[in-house]
mmCIF file as gemmi writes it, N, C-alpha and C atoms, coordinates in Angstrom:
data_model
loop_
_atom_site.group_PDB
_atom_site.id
_atom_site.type_symbol
_atom_site.label_atom_id
_atom_site.label_alt_id
_atom_site.label_comp_id
_atom_site.label_asym_id
_atom_site.label_entity_id
_atom_site.label_seq_id
_atom_site.pdbx_PDB_ins_code
_atom_site.Cartn_x
_atom_site.Cartn_y
_atom_site.Cartn_z
_atom_site.occupancy
_atom_site.B_iso_or_equiv
_atom_site.pdbx_formal_charge
_atom_site.auth_seq_id
_atom_site.auth_asym_id
_atom_site.pdbx_PDB_model_num
ATOM 1 N N . MET Axp A 1 ? 85.393 28.68 -97.082 1 0 ? 1 A 1
ATOM 2 C CA . MET Axp A 1 ? 85.643 29.934 -96.478 1 0 ? 1 A 1
ATOM 3 C C . MET Axp A 1 ? 84.1 30.438 -95.989 1 0 ? 1 A 1
ATOM 4 N N . GLU Axp A 2 ? 83.513 31.213 -97.393 1 0 ? 2 A 1
ATOM 5 C CA . GLU Axp A 2 ? 81.927 31.512 -97.199 1 0 ? 2 A 1
ATOM 6 C C . GLU Axp A 2 ? 80.608 31.028 -96.611 1 0 ? 2 A 1
ATOM 7 N N . GLN Axp A 3 ? 80.965 29.724 -97.18 1 0 ? 3 A 1
ATOM 8 C CA . GLN Axp A 3 ? 80.094 28.588 -96.81 1 0 ? 3 A 1
ATOM 9 C C . GLN Axp A 3 ? 79.999 28.793 -95.317 1 0 ? 3 A 1
ATOM 10 N N . GLY Axp A 4 ? 81.059 28.375 -94.53 1 0 ? 4 A 1
ATOM 11 C CA . GLY Axp A 4 ? 81.071 28.417 -92.979 1 0 ? 4 A 1
ATOM 12 C C . GLY Axp A 4 ? 81.199 30.058 -92.228 1 0 ? 4 A 1
ATOM 13 N N . GLY Axp A 5 ? 81.228 30.617 -92.798 1 0 ? 5 A 1
ATOM 14 C CA . GLY Axp A 5 ? 80.802 32.145 -92.737 1 0 ? 5 A 1
ATOM 15 C C . GLY Axp A 5 ? 82.017 33.164 -92.043 1 0 ? 5 A 1
ATOM 16 N N . PHE Axp A 6 ? 83.406 32.272 -92.462 1 0 ? 6 A 1
ATOM 17 C CA . PHE Axp A 6 ? 84.63 33 -92.011 1 0 ? 6 A 1
ATOM 18 C C . PHE Axp A 6 ? 84.832 34.194 -93.593 1 0 ? 6 A 1
ATOM 19 N N . ASP Axp A 7 ? 85.394 35.128 -92.863 1 0 ? 7 A 1
ATOM 20 C CA . ASP Axp A 7 ? 85.819 35.75 -93.98 1 0 ? 7 A 1
ATOM 21 C C . ASP Axp A 7 ? 87.457 36.711 -93.243 1 0 ? 7 A 1
ATOM 22 N N . LEU Axp A 8 ? 88.084 36.006 -95.041 1 0 ? 8 A 1
ATOM 23 C CA . LEU Axp A 8 ? 89.483 35.881 -94.617 1 0 ? 8 A 1
ATOM 24 C C . LEU Axp A 8 ? 89.623 37.872 -95.042 1 0 ? 8 A 1
ATOM 25 N N . ASP Axp A 9 ? 90.133 38.894 -94.188 1 0 ? 9 A 1
ATOM 26 C CA . ASP Axp A 9 ? 90.6 39.984 -94.23 1 0 ? 9 A 1
ATOM 27 C C . ASP Axp A 9 ? 91.496 40.156 -93.678 1 0 ? 9 A 1
ATOM 28 N N . PHE Axp A 10 ? 92.376 40.742 -94.581 1 0 ? 10 A 1
ATOM 29 C CA . PHE Axp A 10 ? 93.569 41.331 -94.192 1 0 ? 10 A 1
ATOM 30 C C . PHE Axp A 10 ? 93.927 42.248 -93.918 1 0 ? 10 A 1
ATOM 31 N N . PRO Axp A 11 ? 94.432 42.826 -92.176 1 0 ? 11 A 1
ATOM 32 C CA . PRO Axp A 11 ? 94.688 44.318 -91.97 1 0 ? 11 A 1
ATOM 33 C C . PRO Axp A 11 ? 95.353 45.065 -92.751 1 0 ? 11 A 1
ATOM 34 N N . GLU Axp A 12 ? 94.782 46.324 -92.634 1 0 ? 12 A 1
ATOM 35 C CA . GLU Axp A 12 ? 96.434 47.343 -93.325 1 0 ? 12 A 1
ATOM 36 C C . GLU Axp A 12 ? 97.579 47.504 -92.788 1 0 ? 12 A 1
ATOM 37 N N . PRO Axp A 13 ? 98.66 47.829 -93.098 1 0 ? 13 A 1
ATOM 38 C CA . PRO Axp A 13 ? 100.038 47.844 -92.913 1 0 ? 13 A 1
ATOM 39 C C . PRO Axp A 13 ? 100.036 48.416 -91.226 1 0 ? 13 A 1
ATOM 40 N N . GLY Axp A 14 ? 99.336 49.729 -90.953 1 0 ? 14 A 1
ATOM 41 C CA . GLY Axp A 14 ? 99.437 50.628 -90.089 1 0 ? 14 A 1
ATOM 42 C C . GLY Axp A 14 ? 98.501 50.101 -88.402 1 0 ? 14 A 1
ATOM 43 N N . PHE Axp A 15 ? 97.748 49.095 -89.24 1 0 ? 15 A 1
ATOM 44 C CA . PHE Axp A 15 ? 97.436 48.213 -88.015 1 0 ? 15 A 1
ATOM 45 C C . PHE Axp A 15 ? 98.213 47.638 -87.108 1 0 ? 15 A 1
ATOM 46 N N . TYR Axp A 16 ? 99.326 47.196 -87.106 1 0 ? 16 A 1
ATOM 47 C CA . TYR Axp A 16 ? 99.963 46.885 -86.123 1 0 ? 16 A 1
ATOM 48 C C . TYR Axp A 16 ? 99.992 47.921 -85.506 1 0 ? 16 A 1
ATOM 49 N N . TYR Axp A 17 ? 100.714 49.318 -85.582 1 0 ? 17 A 1
ATOM 50 C CA . TYR Axp A 17 ? 101.018 50.682 -84.755 1 0 ? 17 A 1
ATOM 51 C C . TYR Axp A 17 ? 100.124 50.77 -83.856 1 0 ? 17 A 1
ATOM 52 N N . LYS Axp A 18 ? 98.826 50.381 -84.092 1 0 ? 18 A 1
ATOM 53 C CA . LYS Axp A 18 ? 97.512 50.968 -83.564 1 0 ? 18 A 1
ATOM 54 C C . LYS Axp A 18 ? 97.42 49.842 -82.307 1 0 ? 18 A 1
ATOM 55 N N . VAL Axp A 19 ? 97.643 49.078 -82.281 1 0 ? 19 A 1
ATOM 56 C CA . VAL Axp A 19 ? 97.45 47.868 -81.105 1 0 ? 19 A 1
ATOM 57 C C . VAL Axp A 19 ? 98.562 47.708 -80.056 1 0 ? 19 A 1
ATOM 58 N N . LEU Axp A 20 ? 99.839 48.371 -80.713 1 0 ? 20 A 1
ATOM 59 C CA . LEU Axp A 20 ? 100.519 48.52 -79.821 1 0 ? 20 A 1
ATOM 60 C C . LEU Axp A 20 ? 100.576 49.276 -78.296 1 0 ? 20 A 1
ATOM 61 N N . ARG Axp A 21 ? 100.726 48.814 -77.353 1 0 ? 21 A 1
ATOM 62 C CA . ARG Axp A 21 ? 100.748 49.716 -76.079 1 0 ? 21 A 1
ATOM 63 C C . ARG Axp A 21 ? 100.905 51.299 -76.007 1 0 ? 21 A 1
ATOM 64 N N . LYS Axp A 22 ? 100.136 52.264 -75.689 1 0 ? 22 A 1
ATOM 65 C CA . LYS Axp A 22 ? 100.486 53.489 -75.75 1 0 ? 22 A 1
ATOM 66 C C . LYS Axp A 22 ? 100.878 54.16 -74.715 1 0 ? 22 A 1
ATOM 67 N N . HIS Axp A 23 ? 101.749 55.075 -74.503 1 0 ? 23 A 1
ATOM 68 C CA . HIS Axp A 23 ? 102.121 55.606 -73.561 1 0 ? 23 A 1
ATOM 69 C C . HIS Axp A 23 ? 102.05 57.305 -73.699 1 0 ? 23 A 1
ATOM 70 N N . HIS Axp A 24 ? 101.962 57.865 -72.734 1 0 ? 24 A 1
ATOM 71 C CA . HIS Axp A 24 ? 101.827 59.33 -72.736 1 0 ? 24 A 1
ATOM 72 C C . HIS Axp A 24 ? 103.175 60.132 -72.366 1 0 ? 24 A 1
ATOM 73 N N . VAL Axp A 25 ? 103.925 60.516 -72.888 1 0 ? 25 A 1
ATOM 74 C CA . VAL Axp A 25 ? 105.28 61.243 -72.394 1 0 ? 25 A 1
ATOM 75 C C . VAL Axp A 25 ? 105.016 62.655 -72.324 1 0 ? 25 A 1
ATOM 76 N N . LYS Axp A 26 ? 106.478 63.322 -71.719 1 0 ? 26 A 1
ATOM 77 C CA . LYS Axp A 26 ? 106.871 64.225 -72.108 1 0 ? 26 A 1
ATOM 78 C C . LYS Axp A 26 ? 108.265 64.418 -72.828 1 0 ? 26 A 1
ATOM 79 N N . VAL Axp A 27 ? 108.842 64.709 -73.451 1 0 ? 27 A 1
ATOM 80 C CA . VAL Axp A 27 ? 110.078 64.969 -74.374 1 0 ? 27 A 1
ATOM 81 C C . VAL Axp A 27 ? 111.205 65.781 -73.601 1 0 ? 27 A 1
ATOM 82 N N . HIS Axp A 28 ? 111.786 64.951 -72.69 1 0 ? 28 A 1
ATOM 83 C CA . HIS Axp A 28 ? 112.944 65.767 -71.993 1 0 ? 28 A 1
ATOM 84 C C . HIS Axp A 28 ? 114.267 66.443 -73.078 1 0 ? 28 A 1
ATOM 85 N N . PRO Axp A 29 ? 114.524 67.627 -72.921 1 0 ? 29 A 1
ATOM 86 C CA . PRO Axp A 29 ? 115.662 67.904 -73.668 1 0 ? 29 A 1
ATOM 87 C C . PRO Axp A 29 ? 116.724 67.066 -73.395 1 0 ? 29 A 1
ATOM 88 N N . ARG Axp A 30 ? 117.627 67.002 -74.65 1 0 ? 30 A 1
ATOM 89 C CA . ARG Axp A 30 ? 118.868 65.843 -74.809 1 0 ? 30 A 1
ATOM 90 C C . ARG Axp A 30 ? 118.609 64.804 -73.776 1 0 ? 30 A 1
ATOM 91 N N . ARG Axp A 31 ? 117.604 64.33 -73.571 1 0 ? 31 A 1
ATOM 92 C CA . ARG Axp A 31 ? 117.447 62.916 -72.796 1 0 ? 31 A 1
ATOM 93 C C . ARG Axp A 31 ? 116.45 61.824 -73.87 1 0 ? 31 A 1
ATOM 94 N N . GLY Axp A 32 ? 115.287 62.629 -74.641 1 0 ? 32 A 1
ATOM 95 C CA . GLY Axp A 32 ? 114.451 61.681 -75.085 1 0 ? 32 A 1
ATOM 96 C C . GLY Axp A 32 ? 113.169 61.476 -73.985 1 0 ? 32 A 1
ATOM 97 N N . VAL Axp A 33 ? 112.897 60.231 -74.317 1 0 ? 33 A 1
ATOM 98 C CA . VAL Axp A 33 ? 111.688 60.018 -73.178 1 0 ? 33 A 1
ATOM 99 C C . VAL Axp A 33 ? 111.877 58.873 -72.581 1 0 ? 33 A 1
ATOM 100 N N . LYS Axp A 34 ? 110.896 58.866 -71.454 1 0 ? 34 A 1
ATOM 101 C CA . LYS Axp A 34 ? 111.27 57.75 -70.79 1 0 ? 34 A 1
ATOM 102 C C . LYS Axp A 34 ? 109.877 57.134 -70.463 1 0 ? 34 A 1
ATOM 103 N N . ILE Axp A 35 ? 110.28 55.753 -71.035 1 0 ? 35 A 1
ATOM 104 C CA . ILE Axp A 35 ? 109.043 54.478 -70.871 1 0 ? 35 A 1
ATOM 105 C C . ILE Axp A 35 ? 109.548 53.396 -70.452 1 0 ? 35 A 1
ATOM 106 N N . LEU Axp A 36 ? 108.87 52.998 -68.981 1 0 ? 36 A 1
ATOM 107 C CA . LEU Axp A 36 ? 108.781 51.821 -68.218 1 0 ? 36 A 1
ATOM 108 C C . LEU Axp A 36 ? 110.098 51.824 -67.955 1 0 ? 36 A 1
ATOM 109 N N . GLY Axp A 37 ? 111.118 53.094 -67.828 1 0 ? 37 A 1
ATOM 110 C CA . GLY Axp A 37 ? 112.378 52.921 -66.787 1 0 ? 37 A 1
ATOM 111 C C . GLY Axp A 37 ? 113.34 53.234 -67.956 1 0 ? 37 A 1
ATOM 112 N N . LEU Axp A 38 ? 113.102 52.883 -69.091 1 0 ? 38 A 1
ATOM 113 C CA . LEU Axp A 38 ? 114.355 53.388 -70.406 1 0 ? 38 A 1
ATOM 114 C C . LEU Axp A 38 ? 114.06 54.716 -70.891 1 0 ? 38 A 1
ATOM 115 N N . TRP Axp A 39 ? 115.274 55.117 -71.153 1 0 ? 39 A 1
ATOM 116 C CA . TRP Axp A 39 ? 115.226 56.324 -71.699 1 0 ? 39 A 1
ATOM 117 C C . TRP Axp A 39 ? 115.631 56.138 -73.126 1 0 ? 39 A 1
ATOM 118 N N . TYR Axp A 40 ? 114.775 56.551 -74.34 1 0 ? 40 A 1
ATOM 119 C CA . TYR Axp A 40 ? 114.868 56.412 -75.999 1 0 ? 40 A 1
ATOM 120 C C . TYR Axp A 40 ? 114.97 58.018 -76.173 1 0 ? 40 A 1
ATOM 121 N N . HIS Axp A 41 ? 116.133 58.33 -77.061 1 0 ? 41 A 1
ATOM 122 C CA . HIS Axp A 41 ? 116.225 59.344 -77.697 1 0 ? 41 A 1
ATOM 123 C C . HIS Axp A 41 ? 116.716 58.955 -78.96 1 0 ? 41 A 1
ATOM 124 N N . HIS Axp A 42 ? 116.361 59.894 -80.162 1 0 ? 42 A 1
ATOM 125 C CA . HIS Axp A 42 ? 116.497 60.143 -81.228 1 0 ? 42 A 1
ATOM 126 C C . HIS Axp A 42 ? 116.717 61.534 -81.63 1 0 ? 42 A 1
ATOM 127 N N . PRO Axp A 43 ? 117.572 61.817 -82.785 1 0 ? 43 A 1
ATOM 128 C CA . PRO Axp A 43 ? 117.836 63.004 -83.277 1 0 ? 43 A 1
ATOM 129 C C . PRO Axp A 43 ? 116.427 63.955 -83.274 1 0 ? 43 A 1
ATOM 130 N N . VAL Axp A 44 ? 115.617 63.302 -83.875 1 0 ? 44 A 1
ATOM 131 C CA . VAL Axp A 44 ? 114.517 64.073 -84.444 1 0 ? 44 A 1
ATOM 132 C C . VAL Axp A 44 ? 113.609 64.75 -83.02 1 0 ? 44 A 1
ATOM 133 N N . LEU Axp A 45 ? 114.282 64.351 -81.702 1 0 ? 45 A 1
ATOM 134 C CA . LEU Axp A 45 ? 113.309 65.03 -80.852 1 0 ? 45 A 1
ATOM 135 C C . LEU Axp A 45 ? 113.865 66.031 -80.127 1 0 ? 45 A 1
ATOM 136 N N . ASP Axp A 46 ? 115.257 66.33 -80.816 1 0 ? 46 A 1
ATOM 137 C CA . ASP Axp A 46 ? 115.869 67.902 -80.362 1 0 ? 46 A 1
ATOM 138 C C . ASP Axp A 46 ? 115.402 69.182 -80.943 1 0 ? 46 A 1
ATOM 139 N N . GLU Axp A 47 ? 114.512 68.585 -82.395 1 0 ? 47 A 1
ATOM 140 C CA . GLU Axp A 47 ? 114.001 69.3 -82.756 1 0 ? 47 A 1
ATOM 141 C C . GLU Axp A 47 ? 113.062 70.677 -82.141 1 0 ? 47 A 1
ATOM 142 N N . PRO Axp A 48 ? 112.94 72.013 -82.107 1 0 ? 48 A 1
ATOM 143 C CA . PRO Axp A 48 ? 112.233 72.899 -81.089 1 0 ? 48 A 1
ATOM 144 C C . PRO Axp A 48 ? 110.857 73.18 -81.229 1 0 ? 48 A 1
ATOM 145 N N . ARG Axp A 49 ? 110.401 71.974 -81.749 1 0 ? 49 A 1
ATOM 146 C CA . ARG Axp A 49 ? 108.905 71.514 -81.47 1 0 ? 49 A 1
ATOM 147 C C . ARG Axp A 49 ? 108.343 71.017 -80.794 1 0 ? 49 A 1
ATOM 148 N N . PHE Axp A 50 ? 109.46 69.663 -80.449 1 0 ? 50 A 1
ATOM 149 C CA . PHE Axp A 50 ? 109.155 69.124 -79.241 1 0 ? 50 A 1
ATOM 150 C C . PHE Axp A 50 ? 109.208 69.511 -77.934 1 0 ? 50 A 1
ATOM 151 N N . GLY Axp A 51 ? 109.797 70.733 -77.692 1 0 ? 51 A 1
ATOM 152 C CA . GLY Axp A 51 ? 110.318 71.736 -76.471 1 0 ? 51 A 1
ATOM 153 C C . GLY Axp A 51 ? 109.102 72.352 -76.376 1 0 ? 51 A 1
ATOM 154 N N . GLN Axp A 52 ? 107.737 72.546 -77.179 1 0 ? 52 A 1
ATOM 155 C CA . GLN Axp A 52 ? 107.072 73.227 -77.276 1 0 ? 52 A 1
ATOM 156 C C . GLN Axp A 52 ? 105.844 72.194 -76.56 1 0 ? 52 A 1
ATOM 157 N N . PRO Axp A 53 ? 104.597 73.023 -76.102 1 0 ? 53 A 1
ATOM 158 C CA . PRO Axp A 53 ? 103.574 72.403 -76.012 1 0 ? 53 A 1
ATOM 159 C C . PRO Axp A 53 ? 102.886 71.984 -77.042 1 0 ? 53 A 1
ATOM 160 N N . THR Axp A 54 ? 102.097 70.479 -76.953 1 0 ? 54 A 1
ATOM 161 C CA . THR Axp A 54 ? 101.817 69.941 -78.145 1 0 ? 54 A 1
ATOM 162 C C . THR Axp A 54 ? 99.719 70.708 -77.579 1 0 ? 54 A 1
ATOM 163 N N . SER Axp A 55 ? 99.305 70.151 -79.007 1 0 ? 55 A 1
ATOM 164 C CA . SER Axp A 55 ? 97.974 70.649 -79.35 1 0 ? 55 A 1
ATOM 165 C C . SER Axp A 55 ? 96.8 69.825 -78.404 1 0 ? 55 A 1
ATOM 166 N N . ARG Axp A 56 ? 97.421 68.611 -77.821 1 0 ? 56 A 1
ATOM 167 C CA . ARG Axp A 56 ? 96.653 67.796 -76.997 1 0 ? 56 A 1
ATOM 168 C C . ARG Axp A 56 ? 96.249 68.74 -75.743 1 0 ? 56 A 1
ATOM 169 N N . GLY Axp A 57 ? 94.758 68.172 -75.689 1 0 ? 57 A 1
ATOM 170 C CA . GLY Axp A 57 ? 93.955 68.711 -74.184 1 0 ? 57 A 1
ATOM 171 C C . GLY Axp A 57 ? 93.535 67.756 -73.748 1 0 ? 57 A 1
ATOM 172 N N . GLY Axp A 58 ? 93.007 67.896 -72.261 1 0 ? 58 A 1
ATOM 173 C CA . GLY Axp A 58 ? 92.417 67.243 -71.728 1 0 ? 58 A 1
ATOM 174 C C . GLY Axp A 58 ? 93.467 66.039 -70.723 1 0 ? 58 A 1
ATOM 175 N N . ARG Axp A 59 ? 93.201 64.852 -70.467 1 0 ? 59 A 1
ATOM 176 C CA . ARG Axp A 59 ? 94.029 64.404 -69.187 1 0 ? 59 A 1
ATOM 177 C C . ARG Axp A 59 ? 95.537 64.66 -69.652 1 0 ? 59 A 1
ATOM 178 N N . HIS Axp A 60 ? 95.832 64.224 -70.83 1 0 ? 60 A 1
ATOM 179 C CA . HIS Axp A 60 ? 97.12 64.068 -71.639 1 0 ? 60 A 1
ATOM 180 C C . HIS Axp A 60 ? 97.615 65.39 -72.329 1 0 ? 60 A 1
ATOM 181 N N . VAL Axp A 61 ? 97.455 66.526 -71.499 1 0 ? 61 A 1
ATOM 182 C CA . VAL Axp A 61 ? 97.701 68.022 -72.067 1 0 ? 61 A 1
ATOM 183 C C . VAL Axp A 61 ? 99.442 67.968 -72.094 1 0 ? 61 A 1
ATOM 184 N N . ASP Axp A 62 ? 99.989 68.355 -73.429 1 0 ? 62 A 1
ATOM 185 C CA . ASP Axp A 62 ? 101.452 68.74 -73.463 1 0 ? 62 A 1
ATOM 186 C C . ASP Axp A 62 ? 102.029 67.347 -73.315 1 0 ? 62 A 1
ATOM 187 N N . GLN Axp A 63 ? 101.734 66.34 -73.752 1 0 ? 63 A 1
ATOM 188 C CA . GLN Axp A 63 ? 101.827 64.74 -73.92 1 0 ? 63 A 1
ATOM 189 C C . GLN Axp A 63 ? 102.286 64.524 -75.059 1 0 ? 63 A 1
ATOM 190 N N . TRP Axp A 64 ? 103.558 63.754 -75.453 1 0 ? 64 A 1
ATOM 191 C CA . TRP Axp A 64 ? 103.176 63.053 -76.839 1 0 ? 64 A 1
ATOM 192 C C . TRP Axp A 64 ? 102.744 61.706 -76.842 1 0 ? 64 A 1
ATOM 193 N N . VAL Axp A 65 ? 102.284 60.843 -77.799 1 0 ? 65 A 1
ATOM 194 C CA . VAL Axp A 65 ? 101.86 59.637 -77.748 1 0 ? 65 A 1
ATOM 195 C C . VAL Axp A 65 ? 102.799 58.396 -78.431 1 0 ? 65 A 1
ATOM 196 N N . VAL Axp A 66 ? 103.403 58.043 -77.539 1 0 ? 66 A 1
ATOM 197 C CA . VAL Axp A 66 ? 104.615 56.857 -77.942 1 0 ? 66 A 1
ATOM 198 C C . VAL Axp A 66 ? 103.955 55.464 -77.723 1 0 ? 66 A 1
ATOM 199 N N . ARG Axp A 67 ? 104.629 54.746 -78.447 1 0 ? 67 A 1
ATOM 200 C CA . ARG Axp A 67 ? 104.216 53.276 -78.478 1 0 ? 67 A 1
ATOM 201 C C . ARG Axp A 67 ? 105.043 52.511 -78.328 1 0 ? 67 A 1
ATOM 202 N N . SER Axp A 68 ? 104.833 51.206 -77.301 1 0 ? 68 A 1
ATOM 203 C CA . SER Axp A 68 ? 106.094 50.452 -77.641 1 0 ? 68 A 1
ATOM 204 C C . SER Axp A 68 ? 105.489 48.888 -77.691 1 0 ? 68 A 1
ATOM 205 N N . ASP Axp A 69 ? 106.069 48.042 -77.907 1 0 ? 69 A 1
ATOM 206 C CA . ASP Axp A 69 ? 106.332 46.454 -78.07 1 0 ? 69 A 1
ATOM 207 C C . ASP Axp A 69 ? 106.76 45.752 -76.785 1 0 ? 69 A 1
ATOM 208 N N . ARG Axp A 70 ? 106.242 45.467 -76.127 1 0 ? 70 A 1
ATOM 209 C CA . ARG Axp A 70 ? 106.448 44.308 -75.016 1 0 ? 70 A 1
ATOM 210 C C . ARG Axp A 70 ? 107.303 43.319 -75.492 1 0 ? 70 A 1
ATOM 211 N N . ARG Axp A 71 ? 107.314 43.051 -76.842 1 0 ? 71 A 1
ATOM 212 C CA . ARG Axp A 71 ? 108.569 41.705 -76.603 1 0 ? 71 A 1
ATOM 213 C C . ARG Axp A 71 ? 110.228 41.979 -77.221 1 0 ? 71 A 1
ATOM 214 N N . ASP Axp A 72 ? 109.448 43.651 -77.41 1 0 ? 72 A 1
ATOM 215 C CA . ASP Axp A 72 ? 111.193 44.276 -78.054 1 0 ? 72 A 1
ATOM 216 C C . ASP Axp A 72 ? 111.133 45.719 -77.465 1 0 ? 72 A 1
ATOM 217 N N . ARG Axp A 73 ? 112.07 45.605 -76.569 1 0 ? 73 A 1
ATOM 218 C CA . ARG Axp A 73 ? 112.442 47.074 -76.069 1 0 ? 73 A 1
ATOM 219 C C . ARG Axp A 73 ? 113.311 47.564 -76.372 1 0 ? 73 A 1
ATOM 220 N N . ARG Axp A 74 ? 113.941 47.26 -77.681 1 0 ? 74 A 1
ATOM 221 C CA . ARG Axp A 74 ? 115.163 48.098 -78.129 1 0 ? 74 A 1
ATOM 222 C C . ARG Axp A 74 ? 114.828 49.18 -78.785 1 0 ? 74 A 1
ATOM 223 N N . GLN Axp A 75 ? 113.194 49.38 -79.313 1 0 ? 75 A 1
ATOM 224 C CA . GLN Axp A 75 ? 112.833 50.879 -79.83 1 0 ? 75 A 1
ATOM 225 C C . GLN Axp A 75 ? 111.473 50.855 -79.345 1 0 ? 75 A 1
ATOM 226 N N . VAL Axp A 76 ? 110.929 52.071 -79.907 1 0 ? 76 A 1
ATOM 227 C CA . VAL Axp A 76 ? 109.255 52.572 -79.492 1 0 ? 76 A 1
ATOM 228 C C . VAL Axp A 76 ? 109.116 53.108 -81.089 1 0 ? 76 A 1
ATOM 229 N N . PHE Axp A 77 ? 108.028 53.59 -80.751 1 0 ? 77 A 1
ATOM 230 C CA . PHE Axp A 77 ? 107.114 54.144 -82.127 1 0 ? 77 A 1
ATOM 231 C C . PHE Axp A 77 ? 106.534 55.41 -81.849 1 0 ? 77 A 1
ATOM 232 N N . PHE Axp A 78 ? 107.041 56.131 -82.462 1 0 ? 78 A 1
ATOM 233 C CA . PHE Axp A 78 ? 106.001 57.443 -82.71 1 0 ? 78 A 1
ATOM 234 C C . PHE Axp A 78 ? 105.893 57.805 -84.083 1 0 ? 78 A 1
ATOM 235 N N . GLN Axp A 79 ? 104.648 58.577 -84.004 1 0 ? 79 A 1
ATOM 236 C CA . GLN Axp A 79 ? 103.979 58.959 -85.439 1 0 ? 79 A 1
ATOM 237 C C . GLN Axp A 79 ? 104.229 60.299 -85.472 1 0 ? 79 A 1
ATOM 238 N N . ASP Axp A 80 ? 104.714 61.254 -86.071 1 0 ? 80 A 1
ATOM 239 C CA . ASP Axp A 80 ? 104.895 62.446 -86.323 1 0 ? 80 A 1
ATOM 240 C C . ASP Axp A 80 ? 103.851 63.277 -86.907 1 0 ? 80 A 1
ATOM 241 N N . PRO Axp A 81 ? 103.316 63.861 -85.901 1 0 ? 81 A 1
ATOM 242 C CA . PRO Axp A 81 ? 102.331 64.584 -86.497 1 0 ? 81 A 1
ATOM 243 C C . PRO Axp A 81 ? 102.34 65.708 -87.972 1 0 ? 81 A 1
ATOM 244 N N . ALA Axp A 82 ? 103.469 66.188 -88.057 1 0 ? 82 A 1
ATOM 245 C CA . ALA Axp A 82 ? 103.985 66.94 -89.323 1 0 ? 82 A 1
ATOM 246 C C . ALA Axp A 82 ? 103.951 65.763 -90.462 1 0 ? 82 A 1
ATOM 247 N N . ASP Axp A 83 ? 104.471 64.388 -90.136 1 0 ? 83 A 1
ATOM 248 C CA . ASP Axp A 83 ? 104.886 64.058 -91.146 1 0 ? 83 A 1
ATOM 249 C C . ASP Axp A 83 ? 104.289 62.086 -90.741 1 0 ? 83 A 1
ATOM 250 N N . HIS Axp A 84 ? 103.159 61.96 -91.627 1 0 ? 84 A 1
ATOM 251 C CA . HIS Axp A 84 ? 102.349 60.554 -91.282 1 0 ? 84 A 1
ATOM 252 C C . HIS Axp A 84 ? 103.214 59.784 -91.919 1 0 ? 84 A 1
């Protein structure tokens, strides 16, 4: 491998979530988030902090980042800023 110039490097486990499609969404009370026409809800989204504005500014002010896998529409991924 070294002679041919190839370096076998394994990515970190969290890299998979970084390459997923990113959506900037608002959390709707009692409904969750809507991504590509589908609603996703989890009890953690009922916490009061998701009803308040985010610390994000710029073009995506007051929106949360949710990632989705095009191959599996059953779930989406959200990294909680309070608990990485």
